[in-house]
C-alpha positions as CSV (number, residue, x, y, z in Angstrom):
1,M,132.6,76.4,91.9
2,T,131.0,74.2,89.4
3,P,133.6,73.5,87.0
4,N,134.0,74.0,83.3
5,P,130.9,75.9,82.1
6,I,131.1,78.8,84.6
7,L,135.1,78.9,84.2
8,K,134.4,79.4,80.5
9,V,132.2,82.1,81.0
10,L,134.9,84.0,83.4
11,S,137.6,83.3,81.1
12,T,135.6,84.9,78.2
13,F,134.7,87.9,80.2
14,K,138.1,88.2,81.1
15,K,139.2,87.9,77.5
16,Y,136.8,90.6,76.5
17,Q,137.7,92.9,79.0
18,V,134.2,92.9,80.7
19,K,134.1,94.8,84.3
20,S,132.2,92.5,86.1
21,L,131.6,90.8,89.3
22,L,130.7,87.1,89.7
23,I,127.5,87.0,92.2
24,G,124.7,84.7,93.6
25,G,124.9,81.0,94.1
26,Q,128.4,80.4,92.4
27,A,129.9,83.5,94.7
28,C,128.3,81.5,97.6
29,I,130.0,78.6,96.8
30,V,133.4,80.3,96.9
31,Y,132.7,81.6,100.4
32,G,132.0,77.8,101.6
33,A,127.9,78.3,101.8
34,A,127.7,75.3,99.1
35,E,124.9,75.8,96.9
36,F,124.8,73.9,93.3
37,S,124.1,76.3,90.4
38,R,124.1,75.9,86.8
39,D,123.6,79.5,86.3
40,S,126.1,82.2,86.4
41,D,125.2,85.9,88.1
42,F,127.3,89.0,87.3
43,A,127.1,92.4,88.6
44,I,128.5,94.5,85.7
45,L,129.7,98.2,85.5
46,C,127.0,100.0,83.6
47,S,128.9,102.0,80.7
48,D,128.9,102.2,76.9
49,K,132.1,100.7,76.6
50,N,131.7,97.9,79.1
51,L,128.6,96.9,77.7
52,Q,130.4,96.8,74.4
53,H,132.6,94.2,75.9
54,L,130.0,92.3,77.2
55,Q,128.2,92.2,74.1
56,K,131.2,90.7,72.2
57,A,131.7,88.0,75.2
58,L,128.1,86.8,74.8
59,D,128.6,86.8,71.2
60,H,131.6,84.4,71.7
61,L,129.7,82.4,73.9
62,K,126.8,82.4,71.3
63,A,124.4,83.3,74.2
64,E,121.1,84.7,73.3
65,L,118.7,86.9,74.9
66,I,115.7,84.9,76.8
67,Y,113.7,87.5,78.4
68,V,112.9,91.2,78.1
69,P,114.3,93.8,78.7
70,A,117.1,94.2,76.0
71,L,120.7,94.4,77.0
72,E,120.8,98.5,77.0
73,M,121.7,101.0,79.8
74,K,118.3,102.4,80.4
75,Y,117.3,99.3,81.7
76,L,120.2,98.0,83.4
77,E,120.3,101.7,85.2
78,Q,116.4,101.3,86.1
79,G,117.8,97.8,88.1
80,H,116.5,95.4,85.5
81,A,118.4,92.1,85.0
82,C,118.9,90.8,81.4
83,H,119.0,87.0,80.7
84,F,120.8,84.8,78.3
85,R,121.5,81.5,77.2
86,C,124.7,80.3,75.8
87,G,124.9,78.1,72.8
88,A,128.5,77.4,72.3
89,R,129.5,73.8,72.6
90,E,131.4,74.2,76.2
91,V,128.7,75.9,78.0
92,K,125.6,74.9,76.0
93,G,122.5,75.6,78.2
94,L,124.2,77.6,80.7
95,R,122.2,80.5,81.6
96,I,123.8,84.2,82.2
97,D,122.0,86.9,84.3
98,V,123.6,90.6,84.4
99,I,122.4,93.5,86.5
100,S,124.1,96.6,87.4
101,K,122.5,97.7,90.5
102,L,121.6,95.3,93.6
103,R,118.9,96.5,96.1
104,G,120.1,97.6,99.3
105,C,123.9,97.5,98.2
106,E,126.1,100.5,97.0
107,S,127.1,101.5,93.3
108,F,129.2,99.0,91.2
109,D,132.2,101.2,91.7
110,K,131.9,100.7,95.5
111,L,131.4,97.0,94.7
112,W,134.4,96.7,93.1
113,E,136.5,98.4,95.4
114,R,135.4,95.7,97.9
115,R,135.4,92.9,95.6
116,K,137.2,89.5,96.5
117,K,140.1,88.0,94.0
118,V,140.2,84.6,93.9
119,S,143.2,82.8,91.8
120,L,142.7,79.9,89.9
121,K,145.0,76.8,89.0
122,S,145.4,78.3,85.8
123,G,147.3,81.2,87.6
124,S,144.2,83.6,86.3
125,T,142.2,85.7,88.9
126,I,138.5,86.1,89.1
127,D,136.5,88.9,90.7
128,I,133.8,88.3,93.2
129,I,131.4,90.4,95.0
130,G,132.6,91.0,98.5
131,L,131.1,88.7,101.3
132,K,129.5,91.7,103.2
133,D,127.9,92.9,99.6
134,L,126.9,89.4,98.9
135,V,125.3,89.0,102.2
136,Q,123.3,92.5,101.7
137,S,122.3,91.0,98.6
138,K,120.8,88.2,99.7
139,K,118.1,90.3,101.9
140,T,115.4,89.7,99.1
141,Q,111.8,88.1,99.0
142,R,112.8,84.6,98.5
143,D,113.3,82.2,101.3
144,K,116.5,80.6,99.7
145,D,118.3,83.8,100.0
146,W,117.7,84.0,103.6
147,L,118.7,80.5,104.1
148,M,122.1,81.5,102.3
149,L,122.5,84.7,104.0
150,K,122.4,82.9,107.3
151,R,124.8,80.1,106.2
152,L,127.3,83.0,104.8
153,V,127.5,84.9,108.0
154,E,127.7,81.3,110.1
155,N,130.4,80.0,108.0
156,D,132.6,83.1,108.5
157,I,132.1,82.9,112.2
158,I,133.3,79.3,112.0
159,L,136.6,80.2,110.0
160,N,137.2,83.2,112.2
161,K,135.8,82.5,115.7
162,D,139.7,82.4,117.2
163,E,141.1,85.7,116.4
164,P,138.4,87.9,115.1
165,S,138.8,91.5,114.3
166,D,136.4,94.3,116.1
167,E,135.2,95.0,112.7
168,Q,134.4,91.6,112.2
169,V,132.6,90.8,115.6
170,R,130.5,94.1,114.9
171,W,129.4,92.5,111.4
172,W,128.8,89.1,113.1
173,L,126.5,91.0,115.2
174,Q,124.9,93.0,112.4
175,E,124.3,90.3,110.4
176,S,123.9,86.9,112.2
177,R,120.3,85.6,111.9
178,I,120.9,82.7,114.4
179,P,119.6,83.5,118.1
180,E,121.6,81.2,119.9
181,R,124.9,82.6,117.9
182,L,123.9,86.1,118.8
183,I,123.6,85.4,122.3
184,E,126.9,83.4,122.4
185,L,128.5,86.7,120.9
186,A,126.9,89.1,123.1
187,K,128.4,87.3,126.2
188,K,132.0,86.9,124.4
189,Y,132.0,90.5,123.3
190,P,129.5,92.5,125.7
191,K,131.4,95.9,124.7
192,I,130.7,95.6,121.2
193,T,127.3,94.2,121.5
194,K,126.4,97.5,123.6
195,D,128.0,99.5,121.0
196,S,125.9,98.0,118.3
197,I,122.5,98.0,120.0
198,T,122.1,101.3,118.2
199,Y,122.4,99.8,114.9
200,R,120.7,96.7,115.6
201,P,118.2,97.0,118.8
202,L,117.3,93.6,119.1
203,L,121.0,92.9,120.1
204,S,119.6,94.3,124.0
205,Y,117.5,90.6,123.8
206,A,121.2,89.0,123.1
207,L,122.8,90.5,126.1
208,T,119.6,89.1,128.2
209,S,119.8,86.0,126.9
210,D,116.2,86.7,126.0
211,I,116.0,84.1,122.9
212,Q,112.1,84.1,122.6
213,K,112.2,88.0,122.2
214,L,115.4,87.6,119.9
215,N,113.6,85.4,117.8
216,S,110.4,87.5,117.2
217,K,112.5,90.6,116.6
218,L,114.7,88.8,114.2
219,H,111.6,87.6,112.1
220,K,110.2,91.0,112.0
221,E,113.5,92.2,110.7
222,E,113.5,89.9,108.0
223,L,109.7,90.8,107.1
224,I,110.6,94.5,106.5
225,E,113.3,93.6,104.3
226,R,111.2,91.3,102.5
227,Q,108.5,93.8,101.9
228,K,111.1,96.4,100.9
229,D,112.4,94.0,98.2
230,I,108.5,93.6,97.1
231,E,108.1,97.2,96.7
232,Y,111.8,97.6,94.9
233,W,110.8,95.1,92.5
234,A,107.2,96.2,91.9
235,P,107.5,99.0,89.3
236,L,110.1,97.2,87.7
237,I,107.7,93.8,87.5
238,K,105.2,96.1,86.1
239,E,107.5,97.7,83.2
240,L,108.6,94.1,82.3
241,E,104.9,93.0,81.9
242,I,104.5,96.1,79.3
243,L,107.6,95.2,77.2
244,R,106.6,91.5,77.4
245,H,103.5,92.7,76.0
246,E,105.0,95.0,73.4
247,S,107.6,92.5,72.0
248,H,104.5,90.1,71.7
249,P,101.2,91.9,70.7
250,P,97.9,90.3,70.8
251,L,97.0,88.8,67.5
252,P,94.1,90.6,65.4
253,N,90.8,89.3,65.7
């Protein structure tokens, strides 16, 4: 994790009792899918009390809103993200993005139940989105997110390949995007693979080692998810355009 600025934000959130989960690039670093990021992204509990705590933390960091929408429950509940830029000396220039709903993921309460707690050298702990939920959140329309998704799953396989649980193997089979890896898993765990075909039909091609069809199906699977993300964000982007126009009305002739 990028030192100092991010840790300052995390400690400030803790100080003001902000119920939040670290997500995005910094979370990917924690899970070993290294990605340099100067930004800090958080999923937050959308409640009046928690937003009050968050506002106090942002004030402490001298974080100012840099885009619409405003930090309000109605926007967060719709799925919008709120964006801030820090002005305090220790975190100057750092961007903070907060969101309460992640497309394709369950509610914040469910994400909180599955969170990963990481202990720091200082003795404090930070709350990070669980690996499975992080992977799910990366199924967007952005190329870099699919690359990161692939790294996250692959790294988990490498770290736990010696004695994985059946549940882990099932998850690898459901989320791996590397055809060679899927074929390898199918050979090693044929029964679990057969049982998983119902949920991911392309695994039938992993069982037959048909790498060409497997590649094709993986590509189609990704395209479907990208399209879902585009459709999810379309009305939100439209609303943002309206909010921008309202906040900066055209000058009179």
